[in-house]
PyMOL Python script that loads the backbone (N, CA, C, O; Angstrom):
from pymol import cmd

cmd.read_pdbstr("""\
ATOM      1  N   UNK A   1     -15.031 -23.069  -7.842  1.00  0.00           N
ATOM      2  CA  UNK A   1     -14.386 -22.791  -6.774  1.00  0.00           C
ATOM      3  C   UNK A   1     -13.917 -21.894  -6.766  1.00  0.00           C
ATOM      4  O   UNK A   1     -12.943 -21.716  -7.498  1.00  0.00           O
ATOM      5  N   UNK A   2     -14.569 -20.528  -5.614  1.00  0.00           N
ATOM      6  CA  UNK A   2     -13.884 -18.941  -5.394  1.00  0.00           C
ATOM      7  C   UNK A   2     -12.811 -19.378  -3.698  1.00  0.00           C
ATOM      8  O   UNK A   2     -12.812 -20.197  -2.779  1.00  0.00           O
ATOM      9  N   UNK A   3     -12.268 -18.529  -4.042  1.00  0.00           N
ATOM     10  CA  UNK A   3     -11.646 -18.946  -1.992  1.00  0.00           C
ATOM     11  C   UNK A   3     -11.876 -17.168  -1.749  1.00  0.00           C
ATOM     12  O   UNK A   3     -12.184 -16.163  -2.390  1.00  0.00           O
ATOM     13  N   UNK A   4     -11.627 -17.443  -0.851  1.00  0.00           N
ATOM     14  CA  UNK A   4     -12.134 -15.975   0.485  1.00  0.00           C
ATOM     15  C   UNK A   4     -10.865 -15.824   0.891  1.00  0.00           C
ATOM     16  O   UNK A   4     -10.353 -16.754   1.515  1.00  0.00           O
ATOM     17  N   UNK A   5      -9.937 -14.364   0.559  1.00  0.00           N
ATOM     18  CA  UNK A   5      -9.157 -14.318   0.745  1.00  0.00           C
ATOM     19  C   UNK A   5      -9.156 -12.874   1.339  1.00  0.00           C
ATOM     20  O   UNK A   5      -9.743 -11.875   0.922  1.00  0.00           O
ATOM     21  N   UNK A   6      -8.244 -13.047   2.554  1.00  0.00           N
ATOM     22  CA  UNK A   6      -7.752 -11.528   3.228  1.00  0.00           C
ATOM     23  C   UNK A   6      -7.159 -10.396   2.472  1.00  0.00           C
ATOM     24  O   UNK A   6      -5.952 -10.212   2.314  1.00  0.00           O
ATOM     25  N   UNK A   7      -8.343  -9.488   1.916  1.00  0.00           N
ATOM     26  CA  UNK A   7      -6.792  -8.787   0.877  1.00  0.00           C
ATOM     27  C   UNK A   7      -6.679  -8.109   2.312  1.00  0.00           C
ATOM     28  O   UNK A   7      -7.156  -8.096   3.447  1.00  0.00           O
ATOM     29  N   UNK A   8      -4.992  -7.138   0.843  1.00  0.00           N
ATOM     30  CA  UNK A   8      -4.364  -6.127   1.299  1.00  0.00           C
ATOM     31  C   UNK A   8      -5.385  -5.575   1.847  1.00  0.00           C
ATOM     32  O   UNK A   8      -6.487  -5.592   1.300  1.00  0.00           O
ATOM     33  N   UNK A   9      -5.071  -4.771   3.492  1.00  0.00           N
ATOM     34  CA  UNK A   9      -5.948  -4.053   4.323  1.00  0.00           C
ATOM     35  C   UNK A   9      -4.934  -2.118   4.132  1.00  0.00           C
ATOM     36  O   UNK A   9      -5.038  -1.088   4.798  1.00  0.00           O
ATOM     37  N   UNK A  10      -4.402  -2.341   3.378  1.00  0.00           N
ATOM     38  CA  UNK A  10      -3.588  -0.615   3.354  1.00  0.00           C
ATOM     39  C   UNK A  10      -2.948  -0.396   4.774  1.00  0.00           C
ATOM     40  O   UNK A  10      -3.321  -1.178   5.648  1.00  0.00           O
ATOM     41  N   UNK A  11      -1.773   0.843   5.207  1.00  0.00           N
ATOM     42  CA  UNK A  11      -0.951   1.653   6.402  1.00  0.00           C
ATOM     43  C   UNK A  11      -0.418   0.187   6.604  1.00  0.00           C
ATOM     44  O   UNK A  11      -0.659  -0.202   7.747  1.00  0.00           O
ATOM     45  N   UNK A  12       0.113  -0.563   5.975  1.00  0.00           N
ATOM     46  CA  UNK A  12       1.103  -1.272   6.701  1.00  0.00           C
ATOM     47  C   UNK A  12       0.307  -2.179   7.086  1.00  0.00           C
ATOM     48  O   UNK A  12       0.737  -3.330   7.005  1.00  0.00           O
ATOM     49  N   UNK A  13      -1.267  -1.946   7.688  1.00  0.00           N
ATOM     50  CA  UNK A  13      -1.520  -3.778   7.676  1.00  0.00           C
ATOM     51  C   UNK A  13      -1.246  -4.791   7.602  1.00  0.00           C
ATOM     52  O   UNK A  13      -1.057  -4.958   6.397  1.00  0.00           O
ATOM     53  N   UNK A  14      -1.067  -5.710   8.109  1.00  0.00           N
ATOM     54  CA  UNK A  14      -1.137  -7.429   7.780  1.00  0.00           C
ATOM     55  C   UNK A  14      -1.098  -8.301   8.322  1.00  0.00           C
ATOM     56  O   UNK A  14      -0.381  -9.299   8.251  1.00  0.00           O
ATOM     57  N   UNK A  15      -1.968  -7.983   9.005  1.00  0.00           N
ATOM     58  CA  UNK A  15      -3.218  -8.984   9.498  1.00  0.00           C
ATOM     59  C   UNK A  15      -4.296  -8.965  10.448  1.00  0.00           C
ATOM     60  O   UNK A  15      -3.931  -8.406  11.483  1.00  0.00           O
ATOM     61  N   UNK A  16      -5.192  -9.265  10.478  1.00  0.00           N
ATOM     62  CA  UNK A  16      -6.686  -8.943  11.532  1.00  0.00           C
ATOM     63  C   UNK A  16      -7.369  -9.751  12.404  1.00  0.00           C
ATOM     64  O   UNK A  16      -6.947 -10.870  12.695  1.00  0.00           O
ATOM     65  N   UNK A  17      -7.715  -9.596  12.556  1.00  0.00           N
ATOM     66  CA  UNK A  17      -8.821 -10.589  13.765  1.00  0.00           C
ATOM     67  C   UNK A  17      -9.749 -11.177  13.271  1.00  0.00           C
ATOM     68  O   UNK A  17     -10.699 -10.397  13.351  1.00  0.00           O
ATOM     69  N   UNK A  18     -10.190 -12.432  12.624  1.00  0.00           N
ATOM     70  CA  UNK A  18     -11.523 -12.938  13.345  1.00  0.00           C
ATOM     71  C   UNK A  18     -12.698 -12.746  14.163  1.00  0.00           C
ATOM     72  O   UNK A  18     -12.616 -13.505  15.128  1.00  0.00           O
ATOM     73  N   UNK A  19     -14.107 -11.830  14.204  1.00  0.00           N
ATOM     74  CA  UNK A  19     -14.642 -11.810  15.011  1.00  0.00           C
ATOM     75  C   UNK A  19     -15.723 -12.524  14.744  1.00  0.00           C
ATOM     76  O   UNK A  19     -16.125 -13.293  15.617  1.00  0.00           O
ATOM     77  N   UNK A  20     -16.360 -12.436  13.599  1.00  0.00           N
ATOM     78  CA  UNK A  20     -17.775 -13.170  13.333  1.00  0.00           C
ATOM     79  C   UNK A  20     -17.785 -13.558  12.006  1.00  0.00           C
ATOM     80  O   UNK A  20     -17.625 -12.698  11.139  1.00  0.00           O
ATOM     81  N   UNK A  21     -17.944 -14.687  11.718  1.00  0.00           N
ATOM     82  CA  UNK A  21     -18.781 -15.108  10.869  1.00  0.00           C
ATOM     83  C   UNK A  21     -20.450 -14.872  10.338  1.00  0.00           C
ATOM     84  O   UNK A  21     -21.477 -14.982  11.008  1.00  0.00           O
ATOM     85  N   UNK A  22     -20.328 -14.608   9.273  1.00  0.00           N
ATOM     86  CA  UNK A  22     -22.218 -14.327   9.435  1.00  0.00           C
ATOM     87  C   UNK A  22     -23.153 -15.403   8.721  1.00  0.00           C
ATOM     88  O   UNK A  22     -24.379 -15.311   8.660  1.00  0.00           O
ATOM     89  N   UNK A  23     -22.067 -16.868   7.971  1.00  0.00           N
ATOM     90  CA  UNK A  23     -22.833 -17.905   7.449  1.00  0.00           C
ATOM     91  C   UNK A  23     -21.965 -18.636   8.448  1.00  0.00           C
ATOM     92  O   UNK A  23     -21.125 -18.283   9.275  1.00  0.00           O
ATOM     93  N   UNK A  24     -22.817 -20.528   7.809  1.00  0.00           N
ATOM     94  CA  UNK A  24     -21.839 -21.848   8.521  1.00  0.00           C
ATOM     95  C   UNK A  24     -21.441 -22.260   6.568  1.00  0.00           C
ATOM     96  O   UNK A  24     -21.618 -21.944   5.391  1.00  0.00           O
ATOM     97  N   UNK A  25     -20.769 -23.235   7.591  1.00  0.00           N
ATOM     98  CA  UNK A  25     -20.443 -24.167   6.392  1.00  0.00           C
ATOM     99  C   UNK A  25     -21.538 -24.671   6.099  1.00  0.00           C
ATOM    100  O   UNK A  25     -22.460 -24.875   6.888  1.00  0.00           O
ATOM    101  N   UNK A  26     -21.512 -25.043   4.286  1.00  0.00           N
ATOM    102  CA  UNK A  26     -22.896 -25.170   3.628  1.00  0.00           C
ATOM    103  C   UNK A  26     -23.865 -24.647   3.799  1.00  0.00           C
ATOM    104  O   UNK A  26     -24.873 -25.352   3.778  1.00  0.00           O
ATOM    105  N   UNK A  27     -23.999 -23.319   4.022  1.00  0.00           N
ATOM    106  CA  UNK A  27     -24.765 -22.785   3.782  1.00  0.00           C
ATOM    107  C   UNK A  27     -24.765 -21.969   2.160  1.00  0.00           C
ATOM    108  O   UNK A  27     -23.740 -21.929   1.480  1.00  0.00           O
ATOM    109  N   UNK A  28     -25.592 -21.582   1.874  1.00  0.00           N
ATOM    110  CA  UNK A  28     -25.523 -20.755   0.542  1.00  0.00           C
ATOM    111  C   UNK A  28     -25.032 -19.079   0.611  1.00  0.00           C
ATOM    112  O   UNK A  28     -25.523 -18.501   1.581  1.00  0.00           O
ATOM    113  N   UNK A  29     -24.115 -18.191  -0.294  1.00  0.00           N
ATOM    114  CA  UNK A  29     -23.752 -17.105   0.447  1.00  0.00           C
ATOM    115  C   UNK A  29     -24.098 -17.085  -1.266  1.00  0.00           C
ATOM    116  O   UNK A  29     -23.960 -17.994  -2.085  1.00  0.00           O
ATOM    117  N   UNK A  30     -24.649 -15.542  -1.468  1.00  0.00           N
ATOM    118  CA  UNK A  30     -24.281 -15.192  -2.547  1.00  0.00           C
ATOM    119  C   UNK A  30     -23.625 -13.787  -2.552  1.00  0.00           C
ATOM    120  O   UNK A  30     -23.506 -13.041  -1.580  1.00  0.00           O
ATOM    121  N   UNK A  31     -23.093 -13.493  -4.235  1.00  0.00           N
ATOM    122  CA  UNK A  31     -21.665 -12.643  -4.207  1.00  0.00           C
ATOM    123  C   UNK A  31     -22.250 -11.625  -3.293  1.00  0.00           C
ATOM    124  O   UNK A  31     -23.406 -11.601  -2.870  1.00  0.00           O
ATOM    125  N   UNK A  32     -20.738 -10.316  -2.915  1.00  0.00           N
ATOM    126  CA  UNK A  32     -21.765  -9.718  -2.035  1.00  0.00           C
ATOM    127  C   UNK A  32     -21.535  -8.637  -1.080  1.00  0.00           C
ATOM    128  O   UNK A  32     -20.969  -7.551  -0.960  1.00  0.00           O
ATOM    129  N   UNK A  33     -22.874 -10.198   0.060  1.00  0.00           N
ATOM    130  CA  UNK A  33     -23.139 -11.412   1.010  1.00  0.00           C
ATOM    131  C   UNK A  33     -22.158 -10.243   1.658  1.00  0.00           C
ATOM    132  O   UNK A  33     -21.547  -9.505   0.885  1.00  0.00           O
ATOM    133  N   UNK A  34     -21.979 -10.044   3.514  1.00  0.00           N
ATOM    134  CA  UNK A  34     -21.348  -9.903   4.572  1.00  0.00           C
ATOM    135  C   UNK A  34     -20.867 -10.719   4.583  1.00  0.00           C
ATOM    136  O   UNK A  34     -21.748 -11.573   4.485  1.00  0.00           O
ATOM    137  N   UNK A  35     -19.568 -11.397   4.662  1.00  0.00           N
ATOM    138  CA  UNK A  35     -19.666 -12.626   4.611  1.00  0.00           C
ATOM    139  C   UNK A  35     -18.728 -12.904   6.230  1.00  0.00           C
ATOM    140  O   UNK A  35     -18.963 -14.001   6.737  1.00  0.00           O
ATOM    141  N   UNK A  36     -17.756 -12.012   6.985  1.00  0.00           N
ATOM    142  CA  UNK A  36     -17.190 -12.153   7.739  1.00  0.00           C
ATOM    143  C   UNK A  36     -16.540 -10.876   8.303  1.00  0.00           C
ATOM    144  O   UNK A  36     -15.892 -10.061   7.646  1.00  0.00           O
ATOM    145  N   UNK A  37     -16.871 -10.815   9.902  1.00  0.00           N
ATOM    146  CA  UNK A  37     -16.684  -9.717  10.172  1.00  0.00           C
ATOM    147  C   UNK A  37     -14.722  -9.391  10.576  1.00  0.00           C
ATOM    148  O   UNK A  37     -14.025 -10.353  10.900  1.00  0.00           O
ATOM    149  N   UNK A  38     -14.457  -8.768  10.533  1.00  0.00           N
ATOM    150  CA  UNK A  38     -12.488  -8.825  10.975  1.00  0.00           C
ATOM    151  C   UNK A  38     -12.560  -7.415  11.926  1.00  0.00           C
ATOM    152  O   UNK A  38     -13.518  -6.663  12.106  1.00  0.00           O
ATOM    153  N   UNK A  39     -10.896  -7.336  12.571  1.00  0.00           N
ATOM    154  CA  UNK A  39     -11.052  -5.754  13.244  1.00  0.00           C
ATOM    155  C   UNK A  39      -9.582  -6.252  12.767  1.00  0.00           C
ATOM    156  O   UNK A  39      -9.396  -7.415  12.409  1.00  0.00           O
ATOM    157  N   UNK A  40      -8.541  -5.264  12.793  1.00  0.00           N
ATOM    158  CA  UNK A  40      -7.491  -4.585  12.834  1.00  0.00           C
ATOM    159  C   UNK A  40      -7.247  -3.388  14.360  1.00  0.00           C
ATOM    160  O   UNK A  40      -8.030  -2.903  15.177  1.00  0.00           O
ATOM    161  N   UNK A  41      -6.131  -3.320  14.200  1.00  0.00           N
ATOM    162  CA  UNK A  41      -5.849  -2.551  15.774  1.00  0.00           C
ATOM    163  C   UNK A  41      -6.450  -1.368  15.437  1.00  0.00           C
ATOM    164  O   UNK A  41      -6.680  -0.659  16.417  1.00  0.00           O
ATOM    165  N   UNK A  42      -6.932  -0.712  13.898  1.00  0.00           N
ATOM    166  CA  UNK A  42      -7.338   0.635  13.589  1.00  0.00           C
ATOM    167  C   UNK A  42      -8.433   0.103  12.771  1.00  0.00           C
ATOM    168  O   UNK A  42      -8.380   0.954  11.882  1.00  0.00           O
ATOM    169  N   UNK A  43      -9.156  -0.488  12.500  1.00  0.00           N
ATOM    170  CA  UNK A  43     -11.184  -0.443  12.360  1.00  0.00           C
ATOM    171  C   UNK A  43     -11.489  -2.100  12.003  1.00  0.00           C
ATOM    172  O   UNK A  43     -10.616  -2.863  11.591  1.00  0.00           O
ATOM    173  N   UNK A  44     -12.505  -2.374  12.179  1.00  0.00           N
ATOM    174  CA  UNK A  44     -13.511  -3.268  11.914  1.00  0.00           C
ATOM    175  C   UNK A  44     -14.247  -3.237  10.551  1.00  0.00           C
ATOM    176  O   UNK A  44     -14.896  -2.259  10.177  1.00  0.00           O
ATOM    177  N   UNK A  45     -14.131  -4.137   9.987  1.00  0.00           N
ATOM    178  CA  UNK A  45     -14.906  -3.935   9.030  1.00  0.00           C
ATOM    179  C   UNK A  45     -15.356  -5.363   8.541  1.00  0.00           C
ATOM    180  O   UNK A  45     -15.089  -6.420   9.112  1.00  0.00           O
ATOM    181  N   UNK A  46     -15.902  -5.249   7.677  1.00  0.00           N
ATOM    182  CA  UNK A  46     -16.605  -6.698   7.242  1.00  0.00           C
ATOM    183  C   UNK A  46     -16.661  -7.265   5.106  1.00  0.00           C
ATOM    184  O   UNK A  46     -17.111  -6.780   4.068  1.00  0.00           O
ATOM    185  N   UNK A  47     -16.006  -8.329   5.465  1.00  0.00           N
ATOM    186  CA  UNK A  47     -15.544  -8.249   4.359  1.00  0.00           C
ATOM    187  C   UNK A  47     -16.430  -9.526   3.277  1.00  0.00           C
ATOM    188  O   UNK A  47     -16.430 -10.735   3.505  1.00  0.00           O
ATOM    189  N   UNK A  48     -17.131  -8.829   2.098  1.00  0.00           N
ATOM    190  CA  UNK A  48     -18.222  -8.896   1.328  1.00  0.00           C
ATOM    191  C   UNK A  48     -17.611 -10.743   0.629  1.00  0.00           C
ATOM    192  O   UNK A  48     -16.475 -11.102   0.321  1.00  0.00           O
ATOM    193  N   UNK A  49     -18.949 -11.530   0.600  1.00  0.00           N
ATOM    194  CA  UNK A  49     -17.886 -12.901  -0.973  1.00  0.00           C
ATOM    195  C   UNK A  49     -17.687 -12.298  -1.434  1.00  0.00           C
ATOM    196  O   UNK A  49     -18.022 -11.114  -1.435  1.00  0.00           O
ATOM    197  N   UNK A  50     -16.668 -13.207  -2.383  1.00  0.00           N
ATOM    198  CA  UNK A  50     -15.859 -13.094  -3.547  1.00  0.00           C
ATOM    199  C   UNK A  50     -17.056 -13.474  -4.331  1.00  0.00           C
ATOM    200  O   UNK A  50     -17.134 -12.573  -5.166  1.00  0.00           O
ATOM    201  N   UNK A  51     -18.197 -14.438  -4.569  1.00  0.00           N
ATOM    202  CA  UNK A  51     -18.908 -14.970  -5.282  1.00  0.00           C
ATOM    203  C   UNK A  51     -20.116 -15.892  -4.682  1.00  0.00           C
ATOM    204  O   UNK A  51     -19.972 -16.253  -3.514  1.00  0.00           O
ATOM    205  N   UNK A  52     -20.964 -16.189  -5.181  1.00  0.00           N
ATOM    206  CA  UNK A  52     -21.861 -16.883  -5.157  1.00  0.00           C
ATOM    207  C   UNK A  52     -21.835 -18.802  -5.216  1.00  0.00           C
ATOM    208  O   UNK A  52     -21.190 -19.491  -6.007  1.00  0.00           O
ATOM    209  N   UNK A  53     -22.764 -19.276  -4.099  1.00  0.00           N
ATOM    210  CA  UNK A  53     -22.615 -20.591  -3.742  1.00  0.00           C
ATOM    211  C   UNK A  53     -22.882 -20.283  -2.864  1.00  0.00           C
ATOM    212  O   UNK A  53     -23.371 -19.317  -2.279  1.00  0.00           O
ATOM    213  N   UNK A  54     -22.154 -22.173  -2.586  1.00  0.00           N
ATOM    214  CA  UNK A  54     -22.757 -22.119  -0.955  1.00  0.00           C
ATOM    215  C   UNK A  54     -21.006 -22.835  -0.014  1.00  0.00           C
ATOM    216  O   UNK A  54     -20.155 -23.699  -0.231  1.00  0.00           O
ATOM    217  N   UNK A  55     -21.257 -21.967   0.850  1.00  0.00           N
ATOM    218  CA  UNK A  55     -19.692 -22.228   1.434  1.00  0.00           C
ATOM    219  C   UNK A  55     -19.216 -23.381   2.361  1.00  0.00           C
ATOM    220  O   UNK A  55     -19.383 -23.297   3.578  1.00  0.00           O
ATOM    221  N   UNK A  56     -18.768 -24.193   1.925  1.00  0.00           N
ATOM    222  CA  UNK A  56     -17.923 -25.724   2.074  1.00  0.00           C
ATOM    223  C   UNK A  56     -17.193 -25.716   2.883  1.00  0.00           C
ATOM    224  O   UNK A  56     -17.306 -26.665   3.659  1.00  0.00           O
ATOM    225  N   UNK A  57     -16.059 -24.698   3.183  1.00  0.00           N
ATOM    226  CA  UNK A  57     -15.223 -25.435   4.249  1.00  0.00           C
ATOM    227  C   UNK A  57     -14.995 -23.569   4.822  1.00  0.00           C
ATOM    228  O   UNK A  57     -15.322 -22.543   4.226  1.00  0.00           O
ATOM    229  N   UNK A  58     -14.200 -23.774   6.405  1.00  0.00           N
ATOM    230  CA  UNK A  58     -13.752 -22.534   6.571  1.00  0.00           C
ATOM    231  C   UNK A  58     -12.578 -23.029   7.524  1.00  0.00           C
ATOM    232  O   UNK A  58     -12.555 -24.040   8.226  1.00  0.00           O
ATOM    233  N   UNK A  59     -11.372 -21.802   7.318  1.00  0.00           N
ATOM    234  CA  UNK A  59     -10.322 -22.598   7.905  1.00  0.00           C
ATOM    235  C   UNK A  59      -9.913 -21.718   8.746  1.00  0.00           C
ATOM    236  O   UNK A  59      -8.706 -21.785   8.979  1.00  0.00           O
ATOM    237  N   UNK A  60     -10.540 -20.840   9.337  1.00  0.00           N
ATOM    238  CA  UNK A  60     -10.054 -19.982  10.833  1.00  0.00           C
ATOM    239  C   UNK A  60     -11.494 -19.740  11.217  1.00  0.00           C
ATOM    240  O   UNK A  60     -12.368 -20.062  10.412  1.00  0.00           O
ATOM    241  N   UNK A  61     -11.803 -19.223  12.330  1.00  0.00           N
ATOM    242  CA  UNK A  61     -12.650 -19.322  13.580  1.00  0.00           C
ATOM    243  C   UNK A  61     -12.855 -17.868  14.256  1.00  0.00           C
ATOM    244  O   UNK A  61     -12.204 -16.946  13.764  1.00  0.00           O
ATOM    245  N   UNK A  62     -13.267 -17.735  14.780  1.00  0.00           N
ATOM    246  CA  UNK A  62     -13.654 -16.021  15.887  1.00  0.00           C
ATOM    247  C   UNK A  62     -12.659 -16.444  16.661  1.00  0.00           C
ATOM    248  O   UNK A  62     -12.771 -17.450  17.363  1.00  0.00           O
ATOM    249  N   UNK A  63     -11.554 -15.694  16.608  1.00  0.00           N
ATOM    250  CA  UNK A  63     -10.687 -15.420  17.465  1.00  0.00           C
ATOM    251  C   UNK A  63      -9.345 -15.394  16.887  1.00  0.00           C
ATOM    252  O   UNK A  63      -8.528 -14.773  17.568  1.00  0.00           O
ATOM    253  N   UNK A  64      -8.919 -15.902  15.825  1.00  0.00           N
ATOM    254  CA  UNK A  64      -8.002 -16.440  15.481  1.00  0.00           C
ATOM    255  C   UNK A  64      -7.807 -15.305  14.180  1.00  0.00           C
ATOM    256  O   UNK A  64      -8.604 -14.901  13.333  1.00  0.00           O
ATOM    257  N   UNK A  65      -6.467 -15.021  14.428  1.00  0.00           N
ATOM    258  CA  UNK A  65      -5.424 -14.017  13.469  1.00  0.00           C
ATOM    259  C   UNK A  65      -4.977 -14.799  12.484  1.00  0.00           C
ATOM    260  O   UNK A  65      -4.175 -15.722  12.628  1.00  0.00           O
ATOM    261  N   UNK A  66      -5.576 -14.385  11.286  1.00  0.00           N
ATOM    262  CA  UNK A  66      -5.134 -13.979   9.986  1.00  0.00           C
ATOM    263  C   UNK A  66      -4.268 -13.074   9.342  1.00  0.00           C
ATOM    264  O   UNK A  66      -4.389 -11.853   9.438  1.00  0.00           O
ATOM    265  N   UNK A  67      -3.554 -13.543   8.807  1.00  0.00           N
ATOM    266  CA  UNK A  67      -1.963 -12.672   7.990  1.00  0.00           C
ATOM    267  C   UNK A  67      -2.896 -12.631   7.027  1.00  0.00           C
ATOM    268  O   UNK A  67      -3.849 -13.397   6.890  1.00  0.00           O
ATOM    269  N   UNK A  68      -2.448 -11.276   6.051  1.00  0.00           N
ATOM    270  CA  UNK A  68      -2.608 -10.538   4.549  1.00  0.00           C
ATOM    271  C   UNK A  68      -2.745 -12.102   3.162  1.00  0.00           C
ATOM    272  O   UNK A  68      -1.784 -12.868   3.086  1.00  0.00           O
ATOM    273  N   UNK A  69      -3.530 -12.243   2.584  1.00  0.00           N
ATOM    274  CA  UNK A  69      -3.038 -13.765   1.340  1.00  0.00           C
ATOM    275  C   UNK A  69      -3.402 -14.542   2.031  1.00  0.00           C
ATOM    276  O   UNK A  69      -3.264 -15.446   1.207  1.00  0.00           O
ATOM    277  N   UNK A  70      -3.911 -15.220   3.183  1.00  0.00           N
ATOM    278  CA  UNK A  70      -4.467 -16.124   3.401  1.00  0.00           C
ATOM    279  C   UNK A  70      -5.636 -16.315   2.933  1.00  0.00           C
ATOM    280  O   UNK A  70      -6.317 -15.468   2.354  1.00  0.00           O
ATOM    281  N   UNK A  71      -6.167 -18.347   3.343  1.00  0.00           N
ATOM    282  CA  UNK A  71      -7.398 -17.452   2.504  1.00  0.00           C
ATOM    283  C   UNK A  71      -8.343 -18.760   3.758  1.00  0.00           C
ATOM    284  O   UNK A  71      -8.221 -19.961   4.002  1.00  0.00           O
ATOM    285  N   UNK A  72      -9.485 -17.325   4.380  1.00  0.00           N
ATOM    286  CA  UNK A  72     -10.050 -17.491   5.048  1.00  0.00           C
ATOM    287  C   UNK A  72     -11.149 -19.000   4.660  1.00  0.00           C
ATOM    288  O   UNK A  72     -11.643 -19.735   5.516  1.00  0.00           O
ATOM    289  N   UNK A  73     -11.265 -19.100   3.572  1.00  0.00           N
ATOM    290  CA  UNK A  73     -13.174 -20.269   3.169  1.00  0.00           C
ATOM    291  C   UNK A  73     -12.801 -20.916   1.685  1.00  0.00           C
ATOM    292  O   UNK A  73     -11.845 -20.750   0.927  1.00  0.00           O
ATOM    293  N   UNK A  74     -13.801 -21.597   1.634  1.00  0.00           N
ATOM    294  CA  UNK A  74     -14.144 -21.327   0.053  1.00  0.00           C
ATOM    295  C   UNK A  74     -15.275 -22.156   0.251  1.00  0.00           C
ATOM    296  O   UNK A  74     -15.766 -22.946   1.057  1.00  0.00           O
ATOM    297  N   UNK A  75     -15.579 -21.300  -1.501  1.00  0.00           N
ATOM    298  CA  UNK A  75     -17.298 -21.577  -1.890  1.00  0.00           C
ATOM    299  C   UNK A  75     -16.986 -22.074  -2.832  1.00  0.00           C
ATOM    300  O   UNK A  75     -15.975 -21.741  -3.451  1.00  0.00           O
ATOM    301  N   UNK A  76     -17.913 -23.167  -3.248  1.00  0.00           N
ATOM    302  CA  UNK A  76     -18.488 -24.223  -4.484  1.00  0.00           C
ATOM    303  C   UNK A  76     -19.015 -23.359  -4.848  1.00  0.00           C
ATOM    304  O   UNK A  76     -19.720 -23.443  -5.854  1.00  0.00           O
TER     305      UNK A  76
END
""", "prot")
cmd.dss("prot")
cmd.show_as("cartoon", "prot")
cmd.util.cbc("prot")
cmd.orient("prot")
């Protein structure tokens, strides 16, 4: 099991808004695939998958605000 966690963003930024999931629950992902698009006050960026497997659970959805360190999803 691999947890997808919002990493430190730098410049004192503590949260991001989830813009778009590139995969749905139940789909297979490969390590380093663009998994989710996030937006902060300063930038929009893609978070790559930290591992390969099936995206089994998504905890946040498009439009949700996520804090640094929170788990976004789980890959089995």
